[in-house]
VEXDREN-2710 file (C-alpha; in Angstrom, 1 decimal):
% VEXDREN-2710
k/r/px/py/pz
1/MET/-10.6/18.5/6.3
2/ARG/-8.0/19.0/3.6
3/ARG/-8.5/17.1/0.4
4/PRO/-5.5/15.6/-1.4
5/LEU/-4.4/16.4/-4.9
6/LEU/-4.8/14.0/-7.6
7/ALA/-1.8/11.9/-6.8
8/CYS/-1.8/10.1/-10.1
9/ALA/-1.3/13.4/-12.0
10/LEU/2.4/12.6/-11.8
11/GLY/2.0/8.9/-11.2
12/ALA/3.0/9.3/-7.5
13/SER/2.4/6.5/-5.0
14/VAL/1.0/8.9/-2.4
15/ALA/-1.3/11.9/-2.5
16/LEU/0.5/15.2/-2.4
17/GLY/-1.9/16.5/0.2
18/VAL/-2.8/19.8/-1.3
19/THR/-6.1/21.5/-2.4
20/SER/-6.9/24.4/-4.7
21/LEU/-4.4/27.1/-5.4
22/GLY/-7.0/29.9/-5.9
23/GLY/-7.2/32.8/-3.5
24/THR/-4.6/34.8/-1.6
25/SER/-1.7/32.5/-0.8
26/VAL/-0.2/29.2/-2.0
27/GLY/1.8/26.7/-0.2
28/ALA/2.4/23.0/0.6
29/GLN/2.1/20.7/3.6
30/ALA/4.8/18.2/4.3
31/PRO/3.4/14.8/3.2
32/THR/3.2/11.6/5.1
33/ARG/5.2/9.3/2.9
34/ALA/4.8/5.6/2.5
35/ALA/7.7/3.2/1.7
36/ALA/9.1/4.1/-1.6
37/PRO/7.9/1.6/-4.2
38/SER/10.4/0.1/-6.7
39/VAL/8.1/0.9/-9.7
40/ASP/6.3/4.3/-10.2
41/ARG/4.1/5.8/-12.9
42/LEU/5.6/8.1/-15.6
43/ALA/3.4/11.0/-16.7
44/VAL/3.7/11.8/-20.4
45/VAL/2.3/14.8/-22.4
46/VAL/2.8/14.9/-26.1
47/ALA/2.4/18.4/-27.6
48/PHE/4.2/20.8/-30.0
49/GLY/5.8/17.7/-31.7
50/ARG/7.6/16.8/-28.5
51/VAL/7.3/14.2/-25.7
52/HIS/7.4/15.6/-22.2
53/LEU/8.2/13.1/-19.5
54/TYR/7.3/13.8/-15.8
55/PRO/8.7/11.3/-13.3
56/SER/6.8/11.1/-10.0
57/ARG/9.5/12.4/-7.8
58/VAL/11.9/15.4/-7.7
59/PRO/15.4/14.0/-7.2
60/SER/16.9/14.6/-3.8
61/GLU/20.5/15.8/-3.3
62/GLY/22.9/13.2/-4.8
63/GLU/20.2/11.7/-7.1
64/GLY/19.3/12.1/-10.7
65/TRP/17.0/10.6/-13.4
66/ILE/18.2/8.6/-16.4
67/TYR/15.8/8.4/-19.4
68/LEU/15.5/5.7/-22.0
69/ARG/13.4/5.2/-25.1
70/ASP/12.8/1.6/-26.1
71/GLY/15.7/0.6/-23.9
72/VAL/18.2/3.1/-25.4
73/ARG/19.5/5.8/-23.2
74/LEU/18.5/9.4/-24.1
75/THR/20.7/11.0/-21.5
76/ARG/24.3/10.2/-21.0
77/ASP/24.5/11.5/-17.4
78/PRO/21.7/11.5/-14.8
79/ILE/19.6/14.7/-14.8
80/ALA/19.9/16.1/-11.2
81/GLY/18.5/19.7/-11.8
82/ALA/19.9/23.0/-10.6
83/GLN/22.8/22.7/-8.0
84/GLY/22.3/26.0/-6.3
85/PRO/19.7/28.8/-5.7
86/ALA/21.3/31.1/-8.3
87/GLU/21.1/28.5/-11.1
88/PHE/17.6/27.5/-10.0
89/ALA/16.4/31.1/-10.1
90/ALA/17.9/31.6/-13.5
91/LEU/16.3/28.5/-14.9
92/VAL/12.9/29.2/-13.4
93/GLY/12.9/32.9/-14.6
94/SER/9.5/34.6/-14.6
95/ASP/7.9/31.6/-12.7
96/LEU/10.0/32.4/-9.6
97/PRO/7.1/34.4/-7.9
98/LEU/4.8/31.4/-8.4
99/VAL/7.4/29.1/-6.8
100/GLN/7.8/31.5/-3.9
101/ARG/4.1/31.6/-3.4
102/ILE/3.8/27.8/-3.5
103/THR/6.6/27.4/-0.9
104/GLY/5.5/30.3/1.3
105/THR/8.8/32.0/1.0
106/ASP/10.0/35.5/-0.1
107/ASN/13.4/34.8/-1.7
108/SER/14.9/32.4/-4.2
109/LEU/17.3/30.8/-1.6
110/ALA/14.4/29.8/0.7
111/ALA/12.3/28.6/-2.2
112/TYR/15.1/26.5/-3.6
113/ARG/15.7/24.9/-0.2
114/ARG/12.0/24.2/0.2
115/VAL/11.5/22.5/-3.1
116/ARG/14.9/20.6/-2.9
117/GLY/13.6/19.1/0.3
118/GLY/10.9/17.2/-1.7
119/GLY/7.4/16.7/-0.4
120/THR/4.3/18.6/-1.4
121/ALA/5.9/21.9/-2.3
122/ALA/8.2/20.2/-4.8
123/GLY/5.2/18.2/-6.2
124/ILE/3.0/21.3/-6.7
125/THR/5.9/23.2/-8.2
126/GLN/6.6/20.4/-10.7
127/ILE/2.9/20.4/-11.7
128/LEU/2.4/24.1/-12.1
129/SER/5.7/25.3/-13.6
130/PRO/7.4/23.4/-16.5
131/ARG/10.4/25.7/-16.0
132/ALA/10.7/24.8/-12.4
133/ALA/10.2/21.1/-13.2
134/GLN/13.2/21.2/-15.5
135/ALA/15.2/23.2/-13.0
136/LEU/14.4/20.5/-10.4
137/GLY/15.5/17.7/-12.7
138/ALA/11.9/16.3/-12.9
139/LEU/11.0/17.0/-16.5
140/TYR/12.7/15.7/-19.7
141/VAL/11.7/16.7/-23.2
142/ASP/12.3/14.3/-26.1
143/SER/12.3/16.2/-29.4
144/THR/13.8/13.5/-31.5
145/ALA/10.8/11.0/-31.6
146/ALA/9.2/10.7/-35.0
147/PRO/5.5/11.8/-35.3
148/GLY/3.1/8.8/-35.2
149/SER/5.6/6.4/-33.8
150/LEU/4.9/4.3/-30.7
151/HIS/7.6/4.2/-28.0
152/THR/8.1/2.9/-24.5
153/TYR/9.9/5.4/-22.2
154/THR/11.6/4.5/-18.9
155/ALA/12.9/6.8/-16.2
156/GLU/15.3/5.4/-13.6
157/LEU/16.3/7.3/-10.4
158/VAL/19.9/6.6/-9.5
159/ARG/22.5/7.8/-7.1
160/LEU/25.0/10.1/-8.8
161/SER/27.8/8.3/-7.0
162/ARG/26.5/4.9/-8.4
163/PRO/24.6/5.4/-11.6
164/ASP/24.3/1.6/-11.9
165/SER/22.2/1.4/-8.7
166/VAL/18.5/2.1/-9.6
167/LEU/16.4/3.4/-6.7
168/ARG/13.1/3.8/-8.5
169/ARG/11.9/3.0/-12.0
170/ALA/8.9/4.4/-14.0
171/ALA/7.7/3.5/-17.5
172/ALA/5.0/4.4/-20.0
173/SER/4.2/3.6/-23.6
174/VAL/2.8/6.4/-25.8
175/ARG/2.2/7.3/-29.4
176/VAL/3.8/10.5/-30.6
177/ALA/0.6/12.5/-31.3
178/THR/-0.6/15.7/-29.8
179/MET/-2.8/14.9/-26.8
180/PRO/-6.1/16.8/-26.6
181/ILE/-7.4/18.4/-23.4
182/ALA/-11.0/17.5/-22.6
183/THR/-13.4/20.3/-21.9
184/PRO/-14.6/20.3/-18.2
185/ALA/-18.2/19.9/-17.1
186/THR/-20.5/22.8/-16.6
187/PRO/-19.8/24.3/-13.2
188/THR/-22.3/25.2/-10.5
189/ALA/-22.3/28.7/-8.9
190/ARG/-23.9/29.5/-5.6
191/VAL/-23.6/31.9/-2.7
192/THR/-21.8/30.4/0.4
193/ASP/-20.8/32.4/3.5
194/ASP/-21.5/35.8/1.9
195/ALA/-19.4/34.9/-1.2
196/VAL/-19.7/33.2/-4.6
197/THR/-18.5/29.6/-4.7
198/VAL/-18.0/27.9/-8.1
199/SER/-17.7/24.1/-8.1
200/TRP/-17.5/21.5/-10.8
201/THR/-17.1/17.7/-11.1
202/THR/-13.8/16.2/-12.3
203/PRO/-13.6/12.8/-14.0
204/ARG/-12.1/9.9/-12.2
205/TYR/-8.4/9.4/-12.9
206/THR/-7.9/6.4/-15.2
207/GLY/-4.1/6.2/-15.4
208/ALA/-4.3/6.3/-19.2
209/SER/-1.7/8.3/-21.1
210/ASP/-4.3/10.7/-22.4
211/ASP/-5.6/11.6/-18.9
212/ILE/-3.3/14.6/-18.5
213/VAL/-5.5/17.3/-16.7
214/VAL/-3.9/18.4/-13.5
215/ALA/-5.6/21.8/-12.8
216/TYR/-8.3/24.2/-13.8
217/THR/-8.7/28.0/-14.3
218/VAL/-11.9/30.0/-13.5
219/GLU/-13.2/32.8/-15.7
220/ARG/-15.9/35.4/-14.9
221/ALA/-18.1/37.8/-16.8
222/ASP/-21.0/40.0/-16.0
223/SER/-24.3/39.5/-17.8
224/THR/-23.1/41.0/-21.1
225/GLY/-19.3/41.5/-20.9
226/GLU/-16.3/39.4/-21.9
227/PHE/-15.0/36.6/-19.8
228/ARG/-11.8/37.3/-17.8
229/ARG/-9.8/34.9/-15.7
230/VAL/-10.4/35.5/-11.9
231/SER/-8.3/32.6/-10.5
232/GLU/-4.8/34.0/-10.3
233/TYR/-3.3/30.6/-10.0
234/PRO/-4.6/27.2/-11.3
235/VAL/-7.0/25.3/-9.1
236/MET/-5.5/21.8/-8.6
237/ARG/-7.4/18.7/-9.7
238/LEU/-8.5/16.8/-6.6
239/VAL/-8.9/13.2/-5.7
240/ASP/-12.4/14.2/-4.6
241/PRO/-14.9/14.2/-7.6
242/THR/-15.6/17.9/-7.0
243/SER/-13.3/20.9/-7.3
244/GLY/-14.1/24.4/-6.3
245/TYR/-13.1/28.1/-6.2
246/ARG/-14.3/30.9/-3.9
247/ASP/-14.7/34.3/-5.5
248/GLU/-14.6/37.0/-2.8
249/SER/-14.1/39.8/-5.2
250/ALA/-17.7/39.8/-6.6
251/GLU/-19.5/43.1/-6.2
252/PRO/-22.7/42.9/-4.1
253/GLY/-25.9/42.3/-5.9
254/ARG/-24.3/41.9/-9.3
255/LEU/-25.1/39.1/-11.8
256/TYR/-22.1/37.1/-12.9
257/ARG/-21.4/34.2/-15.3
258/TYR/-18.7/31.6/-14.5
259/ARG/-16.9/29.0/-16.6
260/THR/-13.8/26.9/-16.3
261/ARG/-10.9/25.5/-18.5
262/ALA/-8.8/22.4/-17.9
263/ALA/-5.0/22.7/-17.8
264/ASP/-2.4/20.0/-18.4
265/LEU/1.2/19.8/-17.0
266/LEU/2.5/22.1/-19.8
267/GLY/-0.1/24.8/-18.9
268/ARG/-2.1/24.2/-22.1
269/LEU/-5.8/25.2/-21.7
270/SER/-8.9/23.4/-23.0
271/GLU/-11.9/25.0/-24.6
272/PRO/-14.1/26.7/-22.0
273/SER/-17.0/24.9/-20.4
274/ALA/-20.5/26.1/-20.5
275/SER/-21.2/28.9/-18.1
276/ALA/-23.3/29.1/-14.9
277/SER/-24.9/32.3/-13.6
278/VAL/-25.4/33.6/-10.0
279/ARG/-26.1/36.9/-8.4
280/ALA/-23.6/38.0/-5.7
281/PRO/-25.1/38.5/-2.3
282/SER/-26.3/42.1/-1.8
283/THR/-26.0/42.0/2.0
284/ARG/-22.7/41.2/3.5
285/GLY/-21.8/39.9/6.9
286/PRO/-20.0/42.0/9.5
287/VAL/-16.6/43.3/8.8
288/PRO/-13.8/41.1/10.1
289/PRO/-11.7/41.6/13.2
290/PRO/-8.9/44.1/12.5
291/GLN/-6.2/42.1/14.2
292/VAL/-5.6/38.3/14.6
293/ALA/-2.6/36.8/16.5
294/ALA/-1.4/33.3/17.4
295/GLU/0.4/31.9/20.5
296/VAL/2.3/28.6/20.2
297/THR/2.8/26.1/23.0
298/ASP/3.7/22.4/22.9
299/GLY/1.0/20.7/20.9
300/ARG/-1.4/23.7/20.9
301/ILE/-1.9/27.0/19.0
302/ARG/-4.0/29.7/20.7
303/ILE/-5.7/32.2/18.3
304/VAL/-6.9/35.6/19.7
305/TRP/-8.3/38.6/17.9
306/THR/-9.8/42.0/18.5
307/ILE/-13.5/42.4/18.6
308/SER/-15.2/43.4/15.3
309/PRO/-16.2/47.1/15.3
310/GLU/-19.7/46.3/13.9
311/PRO/-22.4/46.2/16.6
312/ARG/-24.4/43.5/14.7
313/THR/-21.6/41.0/15.3
314/THR/-22.8/38.1/17.4
315/GLY/-20.0/35.6/17.0
316/TYR/-17.0/34.4/15.1
317/HIS/-15.9/31.5/12.9
318/VAL/-12.2/30.5/12.7
319/GLU/-10.7/29.0/9.5
320/ARG/-7.4/27.3/9.1
321/SER/-5.1/26.3/6.3
322/VAL/-2.1/24.0/6.5
323/GLY/1.3/24.3/5.0
324/GLY/0.6/27.7/3.4
325/ASP/-2.2/26.3/1.3
326/SER/-4.7/29.0/0.3
327/SER/-7.7/26.8/0.8
328/PHE/-9.0/27.6/4.3
329/THR/-11.3/25.1/6.2
330/ARG/-13.6/26.1/9.0
331/VAL/-12.5/24.6/12.3
332/THR/-15.3/25.9/14.5
333/ARG/-18.6/23.9/14.4
334/THR/-20.6/26.7/16.0
335/PRO/-19.8/30.4/16.2
336/ILE/-17.6/31.5/19.1
337/GLY/-19.4/34.1/21.3
338/GLY/-19.0/37.7/20.4
339/ASP/-17.4/38.5/23.8
340/GLU/-15.0/35.5/23.7
341/PRO/-12.4/36.3/21.0
342/GLU/-10.3/33.2/21.5
343/PHE/-9.8/29.7/20.0
344/VAL/-7.4/26.9/21.0
345/ASP/-6.4/24.5/18.2
346/THR/-5.1/21.1/19.6
347/LEU/-5.2/19.3/16.3
348/VAL/-1.8/20.5/15.1
349/ARG/1.4/18.8/14.2
350/GLY/4.8/20.0/15.1
351/ARG/7.0/21.8/12.5
352/GLN/3.9/22.3/10.3
353/VAL/2.9/25.8/9.2
354/TYR/-0.6/26.9/10.0
355/SER/-2.5/30.0/8.9
356/TYR/-5.7/31.2/10.7
357/ARG/-8.3/33.8/9.8
358/VAL/-11.5/34.9/11.5
359/ARG/-14.9/35.8/10.1
360/ALA/-17.5/37.8/12.0
361/VAL/-21.1/36.4/12.1
362/ASP/-24.4/38.4/12.5
363/ALA/-27.6/37.2/14.1
364/ALA/-28.9/35.9/10.8
365/GLY/-25.8/33.6/10.5
366/ARG/-24.2/35.6/7.7
367/ALA/-20.4/35.4/7.8
368/GLY/-18.5/38.4/6.7
369/ALA/-15.3/38.6/4.8
370/PRO/-12.2/36.9/6.4
371/SER/-9.6/38.8/8.4
372/ASN/-6.1/39.0/7.3
373/PRO/-4.5/35.6/8.2
374/THR/-1.9/35.0/10.9
375/THR/0.7/32.3/10.2
376/THR/2.7/30.4/12.7
377/ARG/4.6/27.1/13.1
378/ALA/3.3/24.4/15.5
379/LEU/5.6/23.0/18.2
380/ASP/5.7/19.3/19.3
381/GLN/8.4/18.0/21.5
382/ARG/6.8/14.8/22.7
383/PRO/8.1/11.6/21.0
384/PRO/5.6/9.0/19.9
385/ALA/5.0/5.8/21.7
386/THR/7.3/2.8/21.2
387/PRO/6.2/0.2/18.6
388/THR/5.3/-3.1/20.2
389/ASP/5.1/-6.8/19.3
390/LEU/8.0/-6.8/16.9
391/VAL/8.1/-10.2/15.2
392/ILE/10.8/-11.4/12.8
393/ALA/9.9/-14.3/10.5
394/PRO/12.2/-16.0/8.0
395/LEU/11.4/-16.0/4.3
396/SER/12.9/-18.0/1.5
397/GLY/16.1/-16.7/-0.1
398/HIS/17.7/-15.7/3.2
399/ARG/15.3/-12.9/3.8
400/VAL/13.2/-11.8/6.8
401/ARG/9.9/-10.1/7.3
402/LEU/9.5/-7.7/10.2
403/THR/6.0/-6.9/11.6
404/TRP/4.9/-4.7/14.5
405/ARG/1.9/-3.0/16.0
406/ALA/1.0/0.6/15.2
407/VAL/1.6/3.2/17.8
408/PRO/-1.6/5.1/19.0
409/ASP/-0.2/8.6/18.3
410/ARG/-2.4/10.5/15.8
411/ASP/0.5/12.5/14.3
412/VAL/2.8/9.5/13.6
413/ARG/4.5/10.0/10.3
414/GLY/5.8/6.5/9.9
415/TYR/8.4/4.1/11.0
416/GLU/12.1/3.8/10.4
417/ILE/13.9/0.4/10.3
418/SER/17.6/-0.2/10.8
419/ARG/19.9/-3.2/11.1
420/ALA/23.1/-4.0/12.8
421/GLU/25.5/-6.9/12.0
422/PRO/27.4/-8.9/14.7
423/GLY/30.1/-6.6/16.2
424/ASP/28.5/-3.4/14.9
425/THR/27.9/-0.6/17.5
426/VAL/25.9/1.5/15.1
427/PHE/22.6/0.5/13.3
428/GLY/22.5/1.2/9.6
429/ALA/19.3/2.7/8.2
430/LEU/17.3/0.5/5.9
431/THR/14.6/3.1/5.0
432/ALA/15.4/6.4/3.5
433/VAL/12.1/8.0/4.8
434/PRO/9.6/6.9/7.4
435/MET/7.2/4.3/6.0
436/ARG/3.6/4.0/6.9
437/ALA/3.4/0.2/6.5
438/LEU/3.5/-2.0/9.5
439/PHE/5.8/-4.5/8.0
440/TYR/9.2/-4.5/6.2
441/VAL/11.0/-7.2/4.2
442/ASP/14.7/-7.1/4.6
443/SER/16.4/-8.7/1.6
444/GLY/20.0/-7.5/2.2
445/TYR/22.0/-4.8/0.4
446/ASP/22.6/-4.2/-3.3
447/GLY/21.2/-7.6/-4.4
448/ASN/23.1/-9.6/-1.8
449/THR/20.9/-11.5/0.6
450/LEU/21.4/-11.8/4.3
451/GLU/24.3/-14.1/5.2
452/PRO/23.2/-17.6/6.3
453/GLY/24.1/-18.5/9.8
454/ARG/24.7/-14.9/10.9
455/GLU/22.8/-13.3/13.7
456/TYR/21.5/-9.8/13.0
457/ALA/19.8/-7.2/15.2
458/TRP/16.9/-5.1/13.9
459/ARG/15.5/-1.8/15.4
460/VAL/12.2/-0.1/14.7
461/VAL/11.3/3.4/15.8
462/ALA/8.2/5.5/15.3
463/VAL/8.6/9.1/13.9
464/ASP/6.0/11.8/14.2
465/SER/5.3/14.7/11.9
466/SER/7.6/16.9/14.1
467/GLY/10.6/14.6/13.6
468/ASN/10.4/13.2/17.2
469/VAL/11.6/9.7/17.4
470/SER/10.3/7.1/19.8
471/THR/12.3/4.7/22.0
472/PRO/13.5/1.9/19.7
473/VAL/12.2/-1.7/19.9
474/GLU/15.0/-4.2/19.1
475/LYS/15.1/-7.9/18.3
476/ARG/17.8/-10.3/17.2
477/PHE/17.4/-13.2/14.8
478/ARG/19.8/-15.7/13.3
479/ILE/19.4/-16.4/9.6
480/VAL/18.8/-20.1/8.9
481/ASP/22.0/-21.6/7.5
482/ASP/21.0/-24.1/4.8
483/GLU/23.9/-23.3/2.5
484/ALA/27.0/-25.4/2.3
485/PRO/30.3/-23.5/2.8
486/ASP/32.8/-23.0/0.0
487/PRO/35.3/-25.9/-0.2
488/ALA/39.0/-25.6/0.8
489/ARG/41.0/-23.7/-1.8
490/SER/43.8/-26.2/-2.4
491/VAL/44.9/-29.7/-1.1
492/LEU/48.4/-31.1/-1.2
493/VAL/49.0/-34.9/-0.4
494/HIS/52.7/-35.8/0.2
495/ASN/54.5/-39.1/0.8
496/GLU/56.8/-38.4/3.8
497/LEU/59.8/-40.7/3.3
498/GLY/57.5/-43.7/3.0
499/ARG/56.6/-43.5/6.6
500/ARG/53.3/-41.5/6.4
501/VAL/51.1/-39.4/4.2
502/ASP/50.9/-35.7/5.0
503/ILE/47.8/-33.8/3.9
504/THR/47.8/-29.9/4.0
505/TRP/45.3/-27.4/2.6
506/THR/44.3/-23.8/2.3
507/GLY/41.2/-22.8/4.2
508/SER/37.7/-22.1/2.8
509/PRO/36.8/-18.5/2.2
510/SER/33.5/-19.0/4.1
511/LEU/33.5/-17.2/7.4
512/ASP/31.2/-19.7/9.3
513/VAL/33.5/-22.8/8.8
514/VAL/34.3/-24.3/12.2
515/ARG/36.3/-27.4/11.3
516/TYR/37.7/-29.6/8.6
517/VAL/37.4/-33.3/8.2
518/VAL/40.1/-35.2/6.3
519/GLU/39.0/-38.5/4.7
520/ARG/40.7/-41.3/2.8
521/VAL/38.9/-43.0/0.0
522/PRO/40.6/-46.3/-1.1
523/ALA/40.6/-47.2/-4.8
524/ALA/37.6/-49.2/-6.0
525/SER/38.0/-52.9/-5.7
526/GLY/38.1/-55.2/-8.6
527/THR/34.4/-55.9/-8.3
528/GLY/33.7/-52.2/-8.8
529/ALA/32.0/-51.8/-5.4
530/ALA/32.4/-48.4/-3.8
531/THR/34.5/-48.2/-0.7
532/ALA/33.4/-46.1/2.3
533/PRO/35.6/-43.2/3.2
534/ILE/37.8/-43.4/6.3
535/VAL/38.2/-40.4/8.5
536/VAL/41.9/-39.9/9.2
537/GLY/41.6/-36.5/11.1
538/THR/39.5/-33.6/12.2
539/VAL/41.0/-30.1/12.5
540/SER/39.5/-26.9/14.0
541/VAL/39.8/-23.6/12.2
542/ARG/42.0/-22.4/15.0
543/ASP/44.6/-25.2/14.4
544/GLU/47.1/-25.8/11.7
545/TYR/45.6/-27.0/8.5
546/ALA/47.6/-30.3/8.4
547/VAL/46.8/-34.0/9.1
548/ARG/49.2/-37.1/9.1
549/ASP/47.9/-40.5/7.9
550/THR/50.0/-43.3/9.3
551/THR/47.4/-46.1/8.8
552/VAL/47.4/-46.3/5.0
553/ALA/48.7/-49.5/3.6
554/LYS/51.8/-49.3/1.5
555/GLY/51.4/-49.6/-2.2
556/GLN/47.7/-48.6/-2.0
557/LEU/46.2/-46.1/-4.4
558/ALA/43.9/-43.8/-2.5
559/ARG/42.4/-40.3/-2.6
560/TRP/42.6/-38.0/0.4
561/ARG/39.9/-35.3/0.5
562/VAL/39.2/-32.3/2.8
563/VAL/35.6/-31.3/3.7
564/ALA/34.8/-28.0/5.3
565/ILE/31.9/-28.0/7.9
566/ASP/30.2/-24.8/9.1
567/SER/28.5/-24.0/12.4
568/ALA/25.2/-25.4/11.2
569/GLY/26.8/-28.8/10.2
570/ASN/26.6/-28.1/6.4
571/ARG/29.3/-29.9/4.5
572/SER/31.1/-28.4/1.6
573/ALA/32.0/-30.2/-1.6
574/PRO/35.1/-32.3/-1.0
575/LEU/38.5/-31.2/-2.5
576/GLY/41.3/-33.8/-2.6
577/ASP/44.3/-35.3/-4.2
578/THR/45.3/-38.9/-5.2
579/LEU/48.5/-40.8/-4.3
580/THR/49.9/-44.3/-4.3
581/PHE/51.6/-44.6/-0.9
582/ARG/55.1/-46.2/-1.3
583/ASP/58.0/-47.1/1.1
584/LEU/61.0/-45.5/-0.4
585/THR/63.5/-47.9/1.4
586/ARG/64.5/-51.0/-0.6
587/PRO/64.3/-54.4/1.1
588/PRO/67.5/-56.5/1.8
589/ALA/68.8/-58.6/-1.0
590/PRO/68.4/-62.4/-0.9
591/ARG/71.6/-64.3/0.1
592/ARG/73.1/-67.7/-0.8
593/ALA/71.4/-68.4/-4.0
594/THR/72.2/-71.8/-5.7
595/ALA/71.2/-73.3/-9.0
596/ILE/71.3/-77.1/-9.6
597/ARG/70.5/-78.6/-13.0
598/THR/69.5/-82.2/-13.0
599/ALA/68.2/-84.0/-16.1
600/GLY/67.6/-80.7/-17.8
601/VAL/65.6/-79.2/-15.0
602/THR/67.2/-76.3/-13.1
603/THR/66.2/-75.7/-9.4
604/LEU/67.0/-72.2/-8.0
605/GLN/67.0/-71.8/-4.2
606/TRP/67.9/-68.8/-2.0
607/GLU/67.8/-67.8/1.6
608/ARG/64.6/-66.1/2.9
609/VAL/64.7/-62.3/3.3
610/VAL/63.6/-61.0/6.7
611/THR/61.4/-57.8/6.4
612/THR/58.0/-56.8/7.6
613/ASP/56.5/-55.8/4.3
614/LEU/57.9/-58.5/2.0
615/ARG/55.6/-59.0/-1.0
616/GLY/57.7/-61.7/-2.7
617/TYR/60.6/-62.4/-5.1
618/VAL/61.3/-61.9/-8.8
619/ILE/63.8/-64.0/-10.8
620/TYR/66.2/-62.8/-13.4
621/ARG/68.7/-64.9/-15.6
622/ALA/71.5/-64.0/-17.9
623/GLU/74.0/-65.8/-20.2
624/ARG/76.9/-64.2/-18.5
625/THR/77.5/-62.4/-15.2
626/ASP/77.9/-59.0/-16.8
627/GLY/75.4/-59.5/-19.5
628/PRO/71.8/-58.2/-19.8
629/ARG/69.2/-59.6/-17.4
630/THR/65.9/-61.2/-18.4
631/ARG/63.0/-61.3/-15.9
632/VAL/61.4/-64.7/-15.9
633/THR/58.6/-64.1/-13.3
634/SER/55.8/-61.7/-14.1
635/VAL/54.7/-61.1/-10.5
636/PRO/56.5/-61.5/-7.2
637/ALA/56.2/-64.9/-5.7
638/ASN/56.4/-65.4/-1.9
639/VAL/58.5/-68.7/-2.1
640/THR/62.3/-69.4/-1.9
641/GLU/62.5/-71.9/-4.7
642/TYR/62.1/-71.6/-8.5
643/VAL/62.1/-74.4/-11.1
644/ASP/63.0/-73.8/-14.7
645/ARG/62.8/-76.6/-17.3
646/SER/64.1/-74.6/-20.3
647/ALA/67.3/-72.9/-19.0
648/PRO/70.5/-74.1/-20.8
649/ALA/73.5/-75.2/-18.9
650/GLY/75.7/-72.4/-17.6
651/THR/72.9/-69.9/-17.1
652/ARG/73.5/-67.2/-14.5
653/TRP/70.6/-66.5/-12.0
654/PHE/69.8/-63.4/-9.9
655/VAL/67.0/-63.0/-7.3
656/ARG/65.5/-59.7/-6.0
657/ALA/63.2/-59.2/-3.0
658/VAL/60.1/-57.0/-3.6
659/ASP/58.3/-55.1/-0.7
660/ALA/54.7/-54.0/-0.5
661/SER/55.5/-50.6/-2.1
662/GLY/57.0/-52.4/-5.2
663/ASN/60.6/-51.5/-4.3
664/GLU/63.0/-54.2/-5.5
665/SER/66.1/-55.0/-3.6
666/ALA/69.7/-55.3/-4.9
667/GLU/70.5/-58.5/-6.7
668/SER/71.4/-61.6/-4.8
669/PRO/74.9/-63.0/-5.4
670/VAL/75.0/-64.6/-8.8
671/ALA/74.1/-68.3/-8.9
672/VAL/75.8/-70.2/-11.7
673/THR/74.0/-73.3/-12.8
674/ALA/75.8/-76.4/-11.6
675/GLU/75.3/-79.8/-13.3
676/ARG/74.5/-82.8/-11.1
677/PRO/74.7/-86.2/-12.6
END
């Protein structure tokens, strides 16, 4: 079974899925990704007076990293890395053969495409080659920090088209002082399968800023000679507590010493460990089969080989590596018979690259050297099963949580979630990559929650490692509408010729408004008691936004207000206007006014005015007919006689009728005071 890399070496949220890089070939297996977290780790290495920042992810096309120190931006524009294979090859320089070996390619174009696609190959490349990390936009060097100072660094992954939209964020605090590399533990050397295997324990990853070891190198010397490096490429630090290297170049029967050195992200090496000694096996197993071939069918790879030329061969073991990784794992529990040179591997995933090699075994169980590997790509055209039991549950803040049951397929890569709004014919993707989790919280787009009262449709599909997509499972759900709509934008109240009050308004901007209610609120009474509003009209959103109020009393001060009501019955804040309703037509003037003065008391009488809204009469007097008038009654009185005990003889009198709107009529004919003995 393949052992994953130390995922936390770069602060990643998922293991990179790769083992040691010693041996004859280097490569990467496409990872199974989980849902991208919003917060990542940021690996930091301080050396040579500089701070080296490694974010956990190589930016994809259209993305870039922005770096900040103590909240102040260090980069004006997002760092996206090389934008083409030629630029990438120029930046990588002498490390290009290493990148090609990691990606299992033979040219810079193919290598660039492989690492630009992200996944394990990009992660290993970022770890093993600082030049490639910079070319990929996944390394930033701060050379301006003062020695000894303590800083907090932040890396933000953004879209190049929208630098204000942060996709991922990583942060770390570090003091600017050279980080030492701890010396590894003493290795163990033993003979395994006719070769020397060197293994050593690795410390548990702590997540601290000084835990910077990501790989190891292996050195070998004979009993008296100098140590020389035998691992052409670094051996990656594993999640497992033990790392190892297989030395198949040792000469038979010779005594060797082995030691290791730890390496950090910059390629700096620690002091060597203590050495371990072992004697290479003097007797080798049979020579390997001269030829190995592979045949691919849907979900299966058939391995065949020619029989070993050595008569002492009694069987064969088949070994496999995944994704071009140089660490081969035995896939046969017992040796295959010497006369049955065939093995069928059914535990394969489509689109994945597999390499196979065969070892011949003798009667004593000694396995010889491996054959040359054969490499092929698996084929899988069967889609995974459909997810079941999709449940949508509401959450606070107009969000929903989707849950479903896992599909039984063993090669499922994850699940993709998409959503459609009412009227949409195409579902919009909510997940950038398939996620392993069996739940998803939909909070809307770009900080905006799902719209209350709107019904959405969600779709979940399973995706396997070959990219096959299952039949979707869909479900609809209406977001609970507990939010009042926006009020109407403007309200105009108009007195229409004293006959009625017309109320018009501009509609609410909320899309779920279904009707408007127009209410009249009379002015508070003299007691201060509140008066209940009176509904004067209800208007649908499909009708004209206008209501006529013909029931308001003339002369009354009132407020007309408009309330928007949505499909869930939520009422908006009222918006209104105030008006005193008046009749604009003056009442008729009183007729036949007479003034009789007897014993100093003047009695003024007039003929009653006939009108439906008469409020009363007001009295005026003057010294002469064309002179100024003086009002002698403060409020209209609903009588047809007025007595004045102070008016002098010869006073002129005028009477005006007043209606409910306060309109005064024209003057009555002048009444000149007449003396009566």
